[in-house]
N, C-alpha and C positions, 0 to 999 in steps of 0.2 A: 781259049784264051780268055777269052771275052767272061766267059762266066766265072774266072779264077780270078781275072782282077774284080769286079762287080764282089765277088766274097772279099776279096781284098780290103778293098772301101769301105765295107759294112765292117768287118772288124776292127779297120780304122776309125770308124767313126764310134764305134762302142767302145774302144779304147779310149778315145778324144770327151766320151760322154763321161766316162768312168772317173776320167782325170779331173774332170770338170766338178764332180762331187765331191771327190777326195780330196779337193782344194778347198770348195764353201764347206766345207764337212770340217777341215783344220782351220777354215777363218773363223767359225763361228768357235771353235773349242778353243781357239785365241783368246777373243773376245769374251768366252766366259772365263779364262783363265784370266783376262785382263782386270775383268770386273771380281772377282775373286777377291784378286791382288789389291785390290783399289782398295777394297773394305776391309783386308786384313791389316794394311797400312792405317787406317780411319780407327779400327780398335787397337793398332799396337800404339798411335799416339793419343788416345784417351788414355792406356793406360797407363805413359809416360807420365801424364797430368798427374793422377792421381798419385801414383809412387811418388809425384814430387811431391803434391802438397804433405802426403804422409811424412816423405823424409824431410818438408819444412817443420813440421809439425815436433817429428822426434828429436828436432835440431834444437826447435824453440824449448820441447821440455830439458833437452840436455843442458842447454845453455839455463835454465831456471834452475837443476840438479845441480849444473856444474858451481851457481852462485853461493856463496859462503851464508848459512843460516842467520846467523848473527845482522850480518848486511840489513837482509830478509823483514827479519822483524823489526831492524829500528825503522825500516823503508815504512813498513805496514804503521807503525807507531805514530811516526811522521804524520801520515795520511789522516789517522786519527784525529791527531791534536788539530791539525788544521780544520778539520770540519767540524770541531766543539766550539773552536775558535769562532767560525763563523758563526755557529747558534746564539752561544752566548754575545756576539756582538747584536746582533738580531735581538735578544733577548732586551740586552742593554737596551739599546736607542727604542725599543716601543714600552719599554719604563719610562724611559725620559720623556717622551713625547705625552706618553699618559697623565704622568706630574704635572710635568708642563701647562698641558692643557685643561687638567684638574685643577693648577693651582690658579689659573689666568681664570678659568669659567669661576669658579668658588669667588675668587677677588672684586669679580664684574659683581656680582650676586648680593654679596654682604655690603657692597656700598651702592647697591642699589635701594634707592625708597620707595619701592614701591614690590606689589606682594606677587611673586612668582606666577606662569601662567597655567593652567589646568586647577587653580583651587577655586571653591564652590564653599558656601554655606549655608544651605536647604534650598539646593537648586540654585541658589543667585551667583551667577560665576562674579569674580572679585578680581580674575586674572588683572593683572599689569595697572592696577590701582594703588595710591597713596593708600595710607591707614585712615584718613580722614574722609578719601571719596569712596572706601568700602564702607566705614561706617554711616555714611548720610544713605550709601544705594541701600543696604541690608538694613537701616532702618526704616526707611519711605517701606519697603516694600513687608515688612514683618508686621510695620503699624498698617499697611493697608488687609493682611491676613485677621488680625486681632477684632476688627473692628467691625468684622462680618456677623451677622445676628443668625444664630439656631433656632429653627424650629421644632419645639420639642414637642413631637405632635402623638396622642391618643386615639382622639376620633376630632371630627368637626367641631364637637359641644366641649373639647377642653383639650387644647394644645396651649403653650403658651412659648414666648420668645425668650432666647438667654442670649448674652453678652458674654465673653470670655472676661471683658471690665470688670463683671460681677463676683470673678472668684479673683481679682487680680494677674490673672495669665500675663507672664512676659517672658520674655526669652533674656537671656543673658549673653546679650550681644559682645561687650567689653572682653570679654575674655574668650570666644571664639575668634574676634578678630585680631587678638592679640598672638592667638593660637595659630592663623593662618599667616600673618606676615613672620613669622618665627620659625615657620615650613621650611627647611631648605638652608637654615641660618646656624644651630645651634647646637649639629653634630659634629661630629670630626669630618674630616673632608671628605672623606669618602662616603659618606650615611647626607652629609650636606647635597651630592650630586647626585647619588640615587635618588633621593628624595625628588631632587628639581628635574631630572630626567622620569621617573617615575609618573609625577604629576603634567609635566609636559605632553605624555604617552599617554596616561590611563586615566586620568583627572585624577584629585583629592579632594571628598567631600570631609569638611571640618566639624564636627557633630552643634550642635547648639543645643540647650538645655533650658526647659520650658517649667519654669516655676508659678505656683497658684498655690492660692489658701483654700489647702484640702478641707478644715471647716467649715468655708463658706458652701464649698460645693457639696456638701455633706448635708448641709441645711437646704439649699436648693433643691437636690432631687429626694429627700426625707418628705420635703412640702410639696412636691408632686405626689409622691406617695400616699399623703395624708389625704390629698383633694380629688384624687382622682375618682372620678363616678363609679359608684359599685363595688367600693372597695371592700376589703375582707373586713369582719370587726371582728376583735376578739370580746372573751368574756371580758367581763367588768363586774366589781365588787363595790358596796359602800356601807356604811355601819350607817339607819336609817334609828336611830333609839336604840331600843333593848333588840334589834334585827340586822342580821346580816342578809343584803338583798345582792343576789346574785342574775346579774343576766347573762345570759349566753351569746356565746358569740356566731354568727351570720356569714354563712356563705360568701365569697364574693372574691374580688379581684386582688392580687398583690403583685405589685412593678416591679421588676429586677432592677433592684436598686444596684446592685454591684456592674452589669451590663452596661445601667443607664451610664454612670460616672462613666466608666470605661468609656462609650461609645463620645462623650463628649469630648475628653482629654484626646482621643484619636483622632476624632475628628479635628481638633484645635491643631497638634502637631502637622497631620497631611496637607495640610495648606499651603496651595501655592499662589501666591501672589498674580502672574499671568494667568493661570486660569480664571480666578476671580475676577482681573480686568476683560476677559473674554467670554464669561461669563457669571453675570451679577444677579442670579438666582438664590432666593434665600435657601440657604441649606438645611437640609430636615431630617430631623432624626427620629423613627418610629421608636415608642414606647413601649417594649415588650413587658408584656403583664397578663399572668394565667390565674385560672380558676381555682383558686383552693378553699380547705375546709379551714374553719377556723380550728385555734387549740382546746384539747377539749379540760373540761372544766375539773382542777386540781386543786381538788378540796386540804390534799395535805399542805399545799403551796401556801394557799389562803391563810388555811389556820397560824401556820408558823407566824406570817405575817399582820392578822390579828392579835394575838394573843398577846395578852403584857399584867403584868399582876400592878396594883396600885403604888402608885408612890408620890408622896408629901410634895409641895414646892415648898421650896427655899432658897435661902441664897447667901454666899458669901462675901465678906469686907475685905480689903487688901491683898489681894485685887478682888475687883466687884465682881461676883459669877452667879445666876442666877440660875435656879434648877424650877425647870414649873411642873405640875403638878401630874402625873400619868393616871390616867383612869384603867382600873383593872378591866382588862377585854378576856372574855373566854366563851365558848360554846356552851349552850342550856343545855345539849344531848350531843350523844358519845361522838367521835367521827366518823364513826361507820355508819350511825342512822344518819347524821346530812349526807355519804356520799349516797347510802339511799332515796336521799329526798332530791339530787340531782342527776339522778338515774333515769328518770324519766325526763327523756327528749323533748318532749312536746308543751313541755311549760314558757311561756314569755319570760318567765322569771322565779327565782328562789330564795324562800325567804328560810334562813336559820334563824331559830332565838339564840339569843345570844346573854351574858349574864354578866351585867357591867358594875363594877366596884368603886363607889366614891372615893376618892382620898379624901384624907383627915383636912388638908390644908393646901387650898388653890391660890394661882399666883394672882389671883383678886386679893385675897386676902392679906398678900404681903401688902397690898397695898402701890398707890401712884411711886414710891419711893424706889421701885424697882426699875423705871422707867421715865426719868425724869427729863428725858432728850428728845424733841421731835426732831426727828431726821430728816422727814419730809412729810407732804401733801400735795393732793390735784385731788380738782372735783370736775365734774361734767354735769351737764344740765339735761332736761327730763320733762317729759310734755306730763306733769302731774293730773289732769285730765284724761288721760289715756290709763283707765281705773285697773284693765287686766295688766297690761306693760306696765307699771306702778306697784303690782304687785308680785309680779315677779322680781323686779328690783329689791324688791324691802326683801324677801325670801331668801335669795342669796347671798343677800349683804349681812343678813343674822346671821348665816352662817360661819360668815368669815371673820365675823366681829371679833376682837377677843382672842384672834387665834395666837400662841405664842411662838416662836422659832429658833430653836437653841441655833450654837454656830456651828453651821454645817448641816443643818437640818432644811429637807426641801419641803416643797407647798406643790400639793397638789390641787389644781381648782376643781377639780369632778373629785376627788376622791372625799374633801373638804364639804362641798358645796352637793352632793351627790345628784342623783338621776331627778331628771324634772318632770315630775307625773302628777296626775290631777291629784293623787291619794297626798301627796306632799303637796298641795294646795296652788301649785303653775297653773297659770290661764292660757289662752290662747292669746296672740299678739302676733305684730307684724314680721316675717324675718322672709329669708331671701332663700329662693330656692326653684331651681329650674332656670334661671336665668329672671326670676320674677320677683315684685315684695309680693308672698300671700303670708296667713294669717297659720301659726305654728305653734304650738305648745311651748312655754319657756320662750316667748321671744321677746328678746330684751335684754336677760340674760349676758348676753357679749358686753352693753355697756357697762357692766359691772367688770366681767373682766379685764376690760380695754382700761377703763380706770383704773386698777389697780396694777394693771402694767405700768402707766406712766407715775405712780407715787414709789414702784418698784426698783424702776428707772433713776427716779430724782434720789432713791436711798442707795443706788450705787451697787445694788446687791445683783449676784448672775443669775442669766435668765437659762435656763436648761431648755426649756421649749415652747414656741410660743410661733403660730400660724396668723398671718394676714387675714384678713377676708376676702373675696372672690370680689366684692364689690366695694366705693367708700363707702366709709358712713358717714352721719352726720351730726356726729358728738365730739368726734376728735379729728384730727388732721391726719393724712393717710402719710403712713410711715409710723402710726404711733396706735394701732389699735391691737386688739389680742383675740381672734375668736375661739372658742369650744364649741367640741360636739360631743354630747356622750357617748363614750365607748371608741371615738376616736381620735379628737385633738382637744388636749388638753394644756393649759397653762400653768409652766412650771417655773420657778423659779428655789434659789438658794441663796441660804442666812450665810455673808463671807465675810461680816464684820466678827469683831474681836466678843462682843457681848450678845444676847438673848434681843430679841426686838418681840414687837407687839405691834399685831395688826390692830385698827381701830376703823372699823365701818359704818358711814351712815348714811341713809334714805330716805330724805325728806324734803317737801316745799318747794318739788323740782330740781333737786339738787344731790347727783350720788356723788358722795364725798370718801375717801381715805387717807388714813394718816398712819403714821408708821412711826412708833417709840423706840426707845431704845436709851443706852449708854454715847454719850460723847466720846468720841475717840481723838486720838494724838492729834489727827490730820482729816480735818471736814471738808472736801469738794465741794465746791457750787460746780450742780449740773445743768448741761444745757441740753436739752434734743433739738437737733437739725437736722428735719425731713427734707431734703432736698428731690424735687421732679425733675428726672431728668428725661421723661417724653410723656405728652399726651399724648392721649387716645380717644377719638370725639365717638360720642355714640350713634346710632343708627337708629331711624322709625321704621316700625314696623304698621302699615295703615288695614285695616279691617274691616274691607263692606258690610253692615250692618242692616239687612232690609226695615228692619223693627223701626230705622231711628227714619226723623221729620227731612224730607228734602233738603240740602245744605248744610245738613248739620255735621257737627265734628266736635269728636265727644275723645279727650287725654284719659285715656285707662290708666296710663302709667308713667309720668314723667321721665325724661332720658338722663343718666348723667355719664360725663367723660370717665373714661377709665385713664389709667396714667402707670406710669413706672419710677418709681419712688427709691432711694437710696437714702437712709436716717443715722446720722453721725451723733455720738456721745461727745461732747465738749467737756471737761474735765478743766476747773479752776480753784488755783490758790490762794490768797490774797488777791483777786482781782488779776491776777497774772494764769492767762492760757496755760497748760501743763501739756494737755493732750489730748489728742482728736482723732475719733477711731470709727469706722466705719460698724454698724450693731447688725445692720437689717437690709437686704436688696428685694423690694416686694413690687409685683404687679396686679393691680387690679384693672377687671375686666369696665366694658363701658357694659352702663345698665340700658337696654336698648326703650326707647320711647315705642308706645305703642296708645295707636289713633283708631277710634274706632268712628265711620265717615257712611251717611248715604249713599245708594246707590247712584 
């Protein structure tokens, strides 16, 4: 029984455990079902929300589709009109603001008495200045720019100072000031405001024109080219009796005159007053020159210039007109033979024989009635005891004496006087060379050219070529001399009168004299030659120790003379009243060094 009872208990425990397990399993299943059900509910709710959204969209579309198309179109047009109205209103308001601002801006500027901001003339700021203030500021700056000298430099031995005033350099200030004041005032409203804003932001430079005397510049540069040491000498020729003397040229230096002129003008234009104040050193322009060969002798050209047929002198009356005689000139050999003569490059000069044919009647045969009026005369004094120099003066004067120039005809000193040679009778006399007084062949003939130069000026004739000496002379004031050098420097003038002129030259008893005769014209001016020294240049002293001298001895080997700068004017008067005054030259003369020998 006990055993059975025990089995029943075990069976009961097993059943209870089984039931417990089944209950737990049922509960787990139930929990899983609840979770699943909860998830299903969540998904269902999400689906309901999505469906609702879709339904709302469909409903909205349905509503739109349901509206009248005409009503929709009208609504769209209305919306576009509203937007366009807003844009137009904004544009109109902007334009009104711009016009109003521009009008006020322009009105304020046009009624202002000052130049607008940002305006410059030659880097000179004239913003917010009145016309008078701007004129004063610009004038003072430009005056400073134009007063500074330039040193035209070739070497220590040859360099000269140049001032812009020598070529009458000046700026047209008034025109530029007027343009500056007018900027931003004379255009339309829009143009004016644009100019004002542009000048204020970016600045505006007004050009100012530089004017100068180009002829004076040419004369200065040509003078430099003719005096530069070692300059090239072109071939020359002259007629000596019945021979044509041709002197070949020699290789030398030739100045680039075109570049030098451009450099001078560029330097003047580029000057800045502020820079000059900060750095007042003398400006320097290097003279560019190059070594060149002289032109080859052109026999065909020379023949065309010297060939003449003989013409008798004659004159006409009502009106009076004189035709001087012309000597017939021709080669006495063929041109081919002449070319063969000059083909030898080793000769210092070549001689071509000429055939001279004298006319039957000369001006002297006509008589003095052809030149009844003394137009001008001028004389200088010389030391008659200096035999050599006196002879040189006489020879050159004799060549010129009796020369007749027709209206428009040009006189060349070198062509008329010819080469100064020993064969022609010239002697050694004092000349200037290399900064010293030395003996040289033909010394003194520049006194003849200088005396003639003054007679020509007093006759109111046109000077076509003239150079001053390197140093001052003793026989005429500075500014009234004319130097000549065979082959390089000539003195030329042209008969600009209505009638022919005749030159009378005389050298005697210490006086060299020139007279120019002709026919009196309707207006005969009284001429005054007025040299004005603008600067004096003191001379320096060079002392040379000479052991041959006694102790304490000092000998002046060469007296010093000061240099100068001079501008020469011609004043014309009629019936005692001055009618004109004109600058004819600006010359520079170097100081002559005093040389002293002294004992050690």
